One Martini backbone bead per residue (centre of mass of N, CA, C, O) as a GRO file, in nm:
protein
  425
    1MET     BB    1   1.213   2.234   2.377
    2PRO     BB    2   1.259   2.547   2.324
    3VAL     BB    3   1.083   2.838   2.253
    4PRO     BB    4   1.113   3.055   2.024
    5SER     BB    5   1.034   3.384   1.953
    6VAL     BB    6   1.222   3.401   1.692
    7ILE     BB    7   1.247   3.374   1.320
    8GLY     BB    8   1.358   3.620   1.218
    9ARG     BB    9   1.047   3.779   1.138
   10TYR     BB   10   0.920   3.539   1.302
   11ARG     BB   11   0.655   3.467   1.522
   12ILE     BB   12   0.637   3.237   1.768
   13ARG     BB   13   0.399   2.998   1.897
   14GLU     BB   14   0.455   2.684   1.803
   15ARG     BB   15   0.485   2.346   1.785
   16LEU     BB   16   0.412   2.106   1.527
   17GLY     BB   17   0.696   1.941   1.482
   18SER     BB   18   0.917   1.644   1.481
   19GLY     BB   19   1.217   1.512   1.358
   20ALA     BB   20   1.525   1.389   1.278
   21PHE     BB   21   1.607   1.686   1.115
   22ALA     BB   22   1.345   1.858   1.218
   23THR     BB   23   1.158   2.161   1.291
   24VAL     BB   24   0.817   2.280   1.329
   25TRP     BB   25   0.674   2.609   1.317
   26LEU     BB   26   0.447   2.835   1.437
   27ALA     BB   27   0.382   3.154   1.268
   28ASP     BB   28   0.411   3.504   1.238
   29ASP     BB   29   0.346   3.728   0.962
   30ASP     BB   30   0.332   4.060   1.004
   31ALA     BB   31   0.380   4.179   0.718
   32LEU     BB   32   0.129   3.975   0.595
   33ASP     BB   33  -0.083   3.869   0.791
   34SER     BB   34   0.021   3.556   0.864
   35LEU     BB   35   0.043   3.215   0.861
   36VAL     BB   36   0.327   3.000   0.931
   37ALA     BB   37   0.586   2.767   0.845
   38VAL     BB   38   0.889   2.666   1.024
   39LYS     BB   39   1.186   2.514   0.909
   40VAL     BB   40   1.441   2.350   1.114
   41LEU     BB   41   1.739   2.250   1.158
   42ALA     BB   42   1.895   2.041   1.343
   43GLU     BB   43   2.159   2.081   1.551
   44ASN     BB   44   2.298   1.787   1.513
   45TRP     BB   45   2.307   1.852   1.172
   46SER     BB   46   2.461   2.120   1.095
   47ASP     BB   47   2.761   1.972   1.026
   48HIS     BB   48   2.616   1.811   0.793
   49ALA     BB   49   2.647   1.847   0.465
   50ASP     BB   50   2.436   1.646   0.347
   51VAL     BB   51   2.191   1.736   0.518
   52ARG     BB   52   2.201   2.035   0.451
   53SER     BB   53   2.166   1.999   0.146
   54ARG     BB   54   1.890   1.857   0.157
   55PHE     BB   55   1.737   2.085   0.296
   56THR     BB   56   1.781   2.304   0.074
   57GLN     BB   57   1.672   2.133  -0.161
   58GLU     BB   58   1.380   2.117  -0.069
   59ALA     BB   59   1.317   2.418  -0.106
   60GLN     BB   60   1.384   2.428  -0.409
   61VAL     BB   61   1.175   2.221  -0.507
   62MET     BB   62   0.921   2.360  -0.397
   63ARG     BB   63   0.963   2.624  -0.554
   64ARG     BB   64   0.971   2.504  -0.844
   65ALA     BB   65   0.690   2.368  -0.851
   66ASP     BB   66   0.459   2.550  -0.770
   67SER     BB   67   0.170   2.452  -0.602
   68ASP     BB   68  -0.148   2.406  -0.465
   69ARG     BB   69  -0.054   2.087  -0.389
   70LEU     BB   70   0.194   2.226  -0.259
   71VAL     BB   71   0.419   2.327  -0.064
   72ARG     BB   72   0.522   2.652  -0.002
   73VAL     BB   73   0.793   2.875  -0.054
   74PHE     BB   74   0.885   3.210   0.081
   75ASP     BB   75   1.151   3.154   0.262
   76VAL     BB   76   1.495   3.210   0.368
   77GLY     BB   77   1.752   3.113   0.622
   78GLU     BB   78   1.945   3.204   0.922
   79LEU     BB   79   2.065   3.149   1.210
   80PRO     BB   80   2.299   3.253   1.431
   81ASP     BB   81   2.413   2.937   1.431
   82GLY     BB   82   2.363   2.854   1.102
   83ARG     BB   83   2.087   2.747   1.068
   84PRO     BB   84   1.861   2.649   0.854
   85TYR     BB   85   1.563   2.794   0.696
   86PHE     BB   86   1.205   2.766   0.614
   87VAL     BB   87   0.915   2.911   0.461
   88MET     BB   88   0.571   2.801   0.478
   89THR     BB   89   0.291   2.653   0.454
   90TYR     BB   90  -0.011   2.658   0.642
   91ALA     BB   91  -0.203   2.378   0.768
   92SER     BB   92  -0.494   2.371   0.965
   93GLY     BB   93  -0.586   2.046   0.925
   94GLY     BB   94  -0.335   1.894   0.924
   95THR     BB   95  -0.299   1.553   0.896
   96LEU     BB   96  -0.369   1.246   0.773
   97ALA     BB   97  -0.275   1.092   1.022
   98GLU     BB   98  -0.470   1.232   1.218
   99LYS     BB   99  -0.733   1.152   1.071
  100LEU     BB  100  -0.672   0.827   1.092
  101ARG     BB  101  -0.709   0.787   1.405
  102ASN     BB  102  -1.037   0.755   1.354
  103GLY     BB  103  -1.006   0.603   1.093
  104ARG     BB  104  -1.165   0.548   0.835
  105LEU     BB  105  -1.292   0.667   0.535
  106PRO     BB  106  -1.494   0.773   0.332
  107THR     BB  107  -1.490   0.696   0.012
  108GLY     BB  108  -1.521   0.979  -0.111
  109ASP     BB  109  -1.290   1.111   0.050
  110ALA     BB  110  -1.061   0.919  -0.030
  111VAL     BB  111  -1.076   0.969  -0.334
  112ARG     BB  112  -1.041   1.275  -0.337
  113ILE     BB  113  -0.765   1.283  -0.195
  114ALA     BB  114  -0.613   1.097  -0.395
  115VAL     BB  115  -0.647   1.275  -0.641
  116GLU     BB  116  -0.496   1.519  -0.526
  117ILE     BB  117  -0.231   1.377  -0.476
  118ALA     BB  118  -0.179   1.282  -0.767
  119ARG     BB  119  -0.175   1.570  -0.890
  120GLY     BB  120   0.059   1.671  -0.721
  121VAL     BB  121   0.264   1.457  -0.812
  122ALA     BB  122   0.251   1.528  -1.111
  123THR     BB  123   0.378   1.806  -1.070
  124LEU     BB  124   0.644   1.700  -0.959
  125HIS     BB  125   0.720   1.533  -1.207
  126ALA     BB  126   0.718   1.778  -1.406
  127ALA     BB  127   0.975   1.893  -1.231
  128GLY     BB  128   1.170   1.625  -1.198
  129VAL     BB  129   1.035   1.466  -0.936
  130ILE     BB  130   1.071   1.236  -0.669
  131HIS     BB  131   0.958   1.175  -0.359
  132ARG     BB  132   0.970   0.865  -0.186
  133ASP     BB  133   0.766   0.973   0.092
  134LEU     BB  134   0.471   0.878   0.093
  135LYS     BB  135   0.254   0.974   0.366
  136PRO     BB  136   0.036   1.079   0.600
  137SER     BB  137   0.242   1.294   0.737
  138ASN     BB  138   0.285   1.430   0.424
  139ILE     BB  139  -0.025   1.512   0.444
  140LEU     BB  140  -0.200   1.804   0.408
  141LEU     BB  141  -0.467   2.001   0.560
  142ASP     BB  142  -0.715   2.215   0.502
  143GLU     BB  143  -1.005   2.386   0.596
  144ASP     BB  144  -1.132   2.309   0.291
  145GLY     BB  145  -1.005   2.003   0.219
  146GLY     BB  146  -0.739   2.028   0.116
  147THR     BB  147  -0.422   1.936  -0.035
  148LEU     BB  148  -0.075   1.880   0.079
  149ILE     BB  149   0.252   1.835  -0.014
  150ALA     BB  150   0.521   1.716   0.186
  151ASP     BB  151   0.829   1.640   0.247
  152LEU     BB  152   1.123   1.653   0.036
  153GLY     BB  153   1.384   1.509   0.165
  154LEU     BB  154   1.379   1.246  -0.057
  155ALA     BB  155   1.391   1.389  -0.304
  156LYS     BB  156   1.444   1.325  -0.662
  157ALA     BB  157   1.574   1.315  -0.956
  158ILE     BB  158   1.477   1.145  -1.229
  159ALA     BB  159   1.757   1.138  -1.383
  160HIS     BB  160   1.882   0.972  -1.107
  161ALA     BB  161   1.718   0.705  -1.038
  162SER     BB  162   1.917   0.470  -1.143
  163GLY     BB  163   2.141   0.559  -0.896
  164PHE     BB  164   2.021   0.448  -0.651
  165THR     BB  165   2.179   0.315  -0.333
  166VAL     BB  166   1.959   0.395  -0.117
  167VAL     BB  167   1.737   0.317   0.109
  168ALA     BB  168   1.407   0.476   0.069
  169GLY     BB  169   1.147   0.522   0.303
  170SER     BB  170   0.822   0.386   0.407
  171PRO     BB  171   0.687   0.148   0.558
  172GLY     BB  172   0.387   0.055   0.369
  173TYR     BB  173   0.455   0.272   0.104
  174MET     BB  174   0.683   0.144  -0.035
  175ALA     BB  175   0.813   0.016  -0.295
  176PRO     BB  176   0.979  -0.270  -0.364
  177GLU     BB  177   1.220  -0.128  -0.529
  178GLN     BB  178   1.319   0.053  -0.280
  179ALA     BB  179   1.456  -0.211  -0.128
  180VAL     BB  180   1.671  -0.191  -0.375
  181PRO     BB  181   1.980  -0.135  -0.415
  182GLY     BB  182   2.024  -0.006  -0.740
  183GLY     BB  183   1.744  -0.075  -0.898
  184GLY     BB  184   1.568   0.148  -0.960
  185ILE     BB  185   1.351   0.429  -1.021
  186ASP     BB  186   1.025   0.579  -1.062
  187VAL     BB  187   0.712   0.718  -1.071
  188ARG     BB  188   0.582   0.435  -0.980
  189ALA     BB  189   0.655   0.459  -0.681
  190ASP     BB  190   0.443   0.681  -0.621
  191VAL     BB  191   0.196   0.523  -0.711
  192TYR     BB  192   0.210   0.314  -0.492
  193ALA     BB  193   0.183   0.513  -0.251
  194ILE     BB  194  -0.099   0.615  -0.327
  195GLY     BB  195  -0.234   0.340  -0.304
  196ALA     BB  196  -0.163   0.302  -0.002
  197LEU     BB  197  -0.318   0.549   0.098
  198LEU     BB  198  -0.596   0.460  -0.003
  199TYR     BB  199  -0.606   0.198   0.150
  200HIS     BB  200  -0.591   0.329   0.430
  201MET     BB  201  -0.848   0.505   0.403
  202LEU     BB  202  -1.045   0.253   0.353
  203THR     BB  203  -0.934   0.047   0.607
  204GLY     BB  204  -0.717   0.172   0.841
  205ALA     BB  205  -0.469   0.036   0.679
  206PRO     BB  206  -0.203  -0.071   0.557
  207PRO     BB  207  -0.132  -0.330   0.350
  208ALA     BB  208   0.054  -0.497   0.561
  209LYS     BB  209  -0.224  -0.508   0.771
  210ALA     BB  210  -0.487  -0.611   0.654
  211GLY     BB  211  -0.727  -0.457   0.563
  212VAL     BB  212  -1.088  -0.384   0.586
  213ARG     BB  213  -1.354  -0.345   0.325
  214THR     BB  214  -1.674  -0.301   0.263
  215SER     BB  215  -1.837  -0.192  -0.017
  216VAL     BB  216  -1.647  -0.159  -0.252
  217ARG     BB  217  -1.598  -0.040  -0.538
  218PRO     BB  218  -1.480  -0.202  -0.807
  219ALA     BB  219  -1.335   0.042  -0.939
  220VAL     BB  220  -1.164   0.113  -0.691
  221ASP     BB  221  -1.034  -0.160  -0.643
  222ALA     BB  222  -0.885  -0.167  -0.918
  223VAL     BB  223  -0.703   0.077  -0.873
  224VAL     BB  224  -0.557  -0.021  -0.623
  225ALA     BB  225  -0.446  -0.286  -0.739
  226LYS     BB  226  -0.275  -0.154  -0.963
  227ALA     BB  227  -0.097   0.034  -0.786
  228LEU     BB  228   0.003  -0.242  -0.606
  229LYS     BB  229   0.184  -0.361  -0.793
  230PRO     BB  230   0.492  -0.503  -0.777
  231ARG     BB  231   0.515  -0.432  -1.072
  232PRO     BB  232   0.564  -0.147  -1.243
  233ALA     BB  233   0.441  -0.237  -1.528
  234ASP     BB  234   0.141  -0.289  -1.382
  235ARG     BB  235   0.102  -0.004  -1.343
  236PHE     BB  236   0.064   0.302  -1.355
  237PRO     BB  237   0.259   0.525  -1.548
  238SER     BB  238   0.116   0.758  -1.371
  239ALA     BB  239  -0.027   0.991  -1.169
  240ASP     BB  240  -0.226   1.096  -1.381
  241ALA     BB  241  -0.353   0.822  -1.454
  242PHE     BB  242  -0.455   0.763  -1.174
  243ALA     BB  243  -0.638   1.013  -1.141
  244THR     BB  244  -0.820   0.960  -1.384
  245SER     BB  245  -0.923   0.680  -1.298
  246LEU     BB  246  -1.033   0.759  -1.016
  247ALA     BB  247  -1.224   0.992  -1.100
  248SER     BB  248  -1.417   0.800  -1.269
  249THR     BB  249  -1.547   0.662  -0.999
  250MET     BB  250  -1.738   0.889  -0.883
  251ASP     BB  251  -1.984   0.792  -1.095
  252SER     BB  252  -2.003   0.525  -0.986
  253LYS     BB  253  -2.183   0.237  -0.908
  254PRO     BB  254  -2.273   0.024  -0.690
  255ARG     BB  255  -2.202  -0.350  -0.707
  256GLY     BB  256  -2.244  -0.472  -0.449
  257ARG     BB  257  -2.015  -0.669  -0.283
  258ARG     BB  258  -1.688  -0.576  -0.151
  259ILE     BB  259  -1.348  -0.677  -0.085
  260LEU     BB  260  -1.078  -0.509   0.065
  261ARG     BB  261  -0.789  -0.735   0.072
  262ALA     BB  262  -0.475  -0.832   0.125
  263ALA     BB  263  -0.520  -1.141   0.191
  264ALA     BB  264  -0.656  -1.195  -0.088
  265VAL     BB  265  -0.435  -1.092  -0.281
  266LEU     BB  266  -0.130  -1.163  -0.161
  267ALA     BB  267   0.103  -1.018  -0.315
  268MET     BB  268   0.147  -1.102  -0.596
  269ALA     BB  269   0.423  -1.098  -0.855
  270ALA     BB  270   0.278  -1.233  -1.094
  271ALA     BB  271   0.156  -1.294  -1.383
  272ALA     BB  272  -0.075  -1.423  -1.555
  273ALA     BB  273  -0.110  -1.778  -1.643
  274LEU     BB  274  -0.114  -2.057  -1.812
  275VAL     BB  275  -0.214  -2.387  -1.750
  276PRO     BB  276  -0.146  -2.689  -1.802
  277ALA     BB  277  -0.398  -2.948  -1.913
  278ALA     BB  278  -0.301  -3.212  -1.790
  279ALA     BB  279  -0.386  -3.525  -1.740
  280ALA     BB  280  -0.438  -3.716  -1.469
  281ALA     BB  281  -0.347  -3.991  -1.274
  282GLY     BB  282  -0.503  -4.166  -1.055
  283PRO     BB  283  -0.553  -3.980  -0.770
  284ASP     BB  284  -0.538  -3.719  -0.991
  285ALA     BB  285  -0.791  -3.749  -1.127
  286GLY     BB  286  -0.912  -3.443  -1.261
  287LEU     BB  287  -0.636  -3.311  -1.211
  288THR     BB  288  -0.411  -3.023  -1.173
  289ARG     BB  289  -0.073  -2.950  -1.156
  290VAL     BB  290   0.092  -2.698  -0.959
  291ALA     BB  291   0.372  -2.462  -0.940
  292ASP     BB  292   0.607  -2.283  -0.826
  293ALA     BB  293   0.899  -2.131  -0.917
  294SER     BB  294   1.071  -2.302  -0.695
  295GLY     BB  295   0.918  -2.595  -0.635
  296ARG     BB  296   0.800  -2.607  -0.322
  297VAL     BB  297   0.501  -2.559  -0.438
  298SER     BB  298   0.224  -2.792  -0.470
  299VAL     BB  299  -0.093  -2.858  -0.657
  300ALA     BB  300  -0.402  -3.025  -0.698
  301VAL     BB  301  -0.662  -2.935  -0.923
  302PRO     BB  302  -0.918  -2.870  -1.082
  303ALA     BB  303  -0.919  -2.825  -1.417
  304ALA     BB  304  -1.118  -2.574  -1.414
  305TRP     BB  305  -0.905  -2.396  -1.244
  306ALA     BB  306  -0.656  -2.434  -1.462
  307LYS     BB  307  -0.599  -2.114  -1.611
  308GLU     BB  308  -0.469  -1.950  -1.369
  309PHE     BB  309  -0.148  -1.812  -1.243
  310ARG     BB  310   0.062  -1.757  -0.950
  311ASP     BB  311   0.438  -1.796  -0.862
  312ALA     BB  312   0.633  -1.555  -0.703
  313GLY     BB  313   0.486  -1.515  -0.437
  314TRP     BB  314   0.474  -1.375  -0.095
  315GLU     BB  315   0.348  -1.159   0.183
  316PRO     BB  316   0.306  -1.232   0.522
  317ALA     BB  317   0.232  -0.942   0.632
  318VAL     BB  318  -0.081  -0.965   0.565
  319LEU     BB  319  -0.083  -1.164   0.845
  320ARG     BB  320   0.105  -1.037   1.064
  321LEU     BB  321   0.393  -1.106   0.974
  322PRO     BB  322   0.693  -1.132   0.905
  323PRO     BB  323   0.870  -1.008   0.669
  324GLY     BB  324   0.905  -1.188   0.359
  325GLN     BB  325   0.953  -1.365   0.100
  326GLN     BB  326   0.744  -1.640  -0.023
  327PRO     BB  327   0.645  -1.919  -0.135
  328ALA     BB  328   0.382  -1.944  -0.400
  329VAL     BB  329   0.033  -2.024  -0.498
  330LEU     BB  330  -0.212  -1.925  -0.754
  331VAL     BB  331  -0.541  -2.065  -0.845
  332GLY     BB  332  -0.767  -2.010  -1.132
  333PRO     BB  333  -1.001  -1.911  -1.375
  334ASP     BB  334  -1.022  -1.597  -1.230
  335LEU     BB  335  -0.810  -1.364  -1.076
  336SER     BB  336  -0.990  -1.093  -1.097
  337THR     BB  337  -1.250  -1.239  -0.908
  338TRP     BB  338  -1.191  -1.444  -0.668
  339ASP     BB  339  -1.187  -1.221  -0.417
  340ASP     BB  340  -1.493  -1.207  -0.468
  341PRO     BB  341  -1.765  -1.319  -0.286
  342ALA     BB  342  -1.980  -1.260  -0.530
  343SER     BB  343  -1.819  -1.456  -0.690
  344ARG     BB  344  -1.811  -1.757  -0.907
  345THR     BB  345  -1.484  -1.805  -0.810
  346PRO     BB  346  -1.252  -2.020  -0.777
  347GLY     BB  347  -0.972  -2.118  -0.547
  348LEU     BB  348  -0.605  -2.136  -0.470
  349PHE     BB  349  -0.391  -2.092  -0.186
  350ALA     BB  350  -0.023  -2.137  -0.134
  351GLY     BB  351   0.199  -2.072   0.152
  352LEU     BB  352   0.471  -1.996   0.310
  353LEU     BB  353   0.600  -1.972   0.635
  354PRO     BB  354   0.756  -1.826   0.869
  355ALA     BB  355   0.985  -1.867   1.127
  356THR     BB  356   0.743  -1.846   1.386
  357GLY     BB  357   0.535  -1.782   1.677
  358THR     BB  358   0.335  -1.638   1.506
  359ALA     BB  359   0.007  -1.587   1.445
  360PRO     BB  360  -0.201  -1.567   1.208
  361ALA     BB  361  -0.418  -1.329   1.048
  362LEU     BB  362  -0.704  -1.404   0.948
  363PRO     BB  363  -0.945  -1.359   0.753
  364ASP     BB  364  -1.251  -1.167   0.743
  365HIS     BB  365  -1.567  -1.323   0.662
  366ARG     BB  366  -1.784  -1.122   0.592
  367GLY     BB  367  -2.107  -1.254   0.525
  368CYS     BB  368  -2.053  -1.518   0.674
  369VAL     BB  369  -2.057  -1.855   0.799
  370GLN     BB  370  -1.924  -1.983   1.079
  371GLN     BB  371  -1.746  -2.263   1.148
  372PRO     BB  372  -1.614  -2.503   1.310
  373GLU     BB  373  -1.333  -2.605   1.412
  374ARG     BB  374  -1.094  -2.832   1.258
  375ARG     BB  375  -0.937  -3.146   1.189
  376SER     BB  376  -0.672  -3.246   0.936
  377GLY     BB  377  -0.458  -3.379   1.081
  378GLU     BB  378  -0.232  -3.109   1.086
  379ALA     BB  379  -0.482  -2.946   1.025
  380ARG     BB  380  -0.636  -2.629   1.046
  381VAL     BB  381  -0.988  -2.570   1.000
  382PHE     BB  382  -1.146  -2.285   0.853
  383ARG     BB  383  -1.500  -2.216   0.799
  384TRP     BB  384  -1.696  -2.055   0.536
  385THR     BB  385  -2.039  -1.989   0.461
  386ARG     BB  386  -2.268  -1.823   0.277
  387CYS     BB  387  -2.155  -1.615   0.095
  388ALA     BB  388  -2.337  -1.352  -0.002
  389GLY     BB  389  -2.597  -1.551   0.024
  390GLY     BB  390  -2.467  -1.813  -0.090
  391ASP     BB  391  -2.238  -2.085  -0.224
  392VAL     BB  392  -1.997  -1.958  -0.090
  393SER     BB  393  -1.664  -2.064   0.019
  394TYR     BB  394  -1.422  -2.083   0.297
  395SER     BB  395  -1.083  -2.204   0.350
  396GLU     BB  396  -0.878  -2.195   0.637
  397VAL     BB  397  -0.530  -2.307   0.652
  398LEU     BB  398  -0.318  -2.468   0.903
  399LEU     BB  399   0.012  -2.555   0.869
  400PRO     BB  400   0.321  -2.645   0.903
  401GLY     BB  401   0.445  -2.369   0.730
  402VAL     BB  402   0.135  -2.329   0.616
  403TYR     BB  403  -0.088  -2.154   0.389
  404VAL     BB  404  -0.449  -2.184   0.317
  405GLN     BB  405  -0.677  -2.093   0.048
  406ILE     BB  406  -1.030  -2.177  -0.017
  407LYS     BB  407  -1.248  -2.147  -0.293
  408GLN     BB  408  -1.598  -2.229  -0.317
  409ILE     BB  409  -1.863  -2.395  -0.507
  410GLY     BB  410  -2.103  -2.521  -0.334
  411ALA     BB  411  -2.166  -2.814  -0.133
  412VAL     BB  412  -1.894  -2.926  -0.198
  413ASP     BB  413  -1.613  -3.038   0.000
  414ARG     BB  414  -1.254  -3.026  -0.099
  415THR     BB  415  -1.041  -2.978   0.119
  416ASP     BB  416  -0.912  -3.257   0.187
  417ARG     BB  417  -0.831  -3.332  -0.101
  418LEU     BB  418  -0.645  -3.088  -0.155
  419LEU     BB  419  -0.454  -3.132   0.086
  420SER     BB  420  -0.358  -3.420  -0.019
  421ARG     BB  421  -0.225  -3.251  -0.286
  422LEU     BB  422  -0.012  -3.126  -0.114
  423ARG     BB  423   0.328  -2.999  -0.179
  424ILE     BB  424   0.635  -2.993   0.015
  425ARG     BB  425   0.999  -2.905  -0.034
   0.00000   0.00000   0.00000
């Protein structure tokens, strides 16, 4: 693409980036003696009325919101060929996506950036707009470490959110409800995206790629987990509430080791519920059987484990498998702590795997002692013991079409007994 010498009164230096619909140029504003970014609609979309309207609407939304945490629009115009452009803030620090190419960020930096993003999004919401496409490449950084939210090309008025009929957003960061045409979204879709951004900053990968980070403060872990709840009602009610809760963790002290891991959380979609504690007879004596909502996955576990369960399925993409909801069940005495290897909380997860030749990427139980792989019938059993320096152990099990994770406490290994009580229909 040839570099234009000028756009309007702005003297072009270089191209900053190109997307599907527009190109952004770095330019000198000689009249005000400053650097600016100039965004120009792509030539092949110039005659598309809907795309052109969206482009100009983006400039209007950014101008109306007018915040130090959002990219500001200073000027608009048209090229001689009729293509619209607008002039906006130039952020010399590049994008968050560029910063993340070097890996995950220190926890303090990640939390600070996420708080700033959330406050900027709250400003956008106060202006009556949902962003819908928050992702690392849309977060700009200035030379002082501040953040700016950019690219409102998919932003929509909150008042019209219930009528969205087209799926919009970026995989890995968009909330589950955004993938349902006509399902209706609200500000909590942006809350999910901010949580996904923080997860990426902490682990080096978005939630769907099962990133791992040890020694995450429990308070930070809890904020991330709440923001990423599949059901909007279970998330923070607003970006401002997210920012307030996350900012409060800045003064919290680390308490032991914690693992932030998508594969441990397993993206379960249902709220915790009590499991009936009916005593079983025969070979299931002392066990309580639970089943997922579809009835396709059931397992009998020790009665002491059967206090809480989640049964609405899971997303195999957390194990780097093709995405798509699958039946699953998670059961344990306290599901708010069972995924912490430092907690003495047992539990069992069992979920169906998609029909694919791809091998799951099993969780990495750092801080544990890995035992040799073994076979138990058709099952491949991978076991880790002495986790967090104690008597916590994990069994990762692969059966044909099924993945199982078992967390146990103490020297007795119940893996084979529990597998024998697994039923797949």
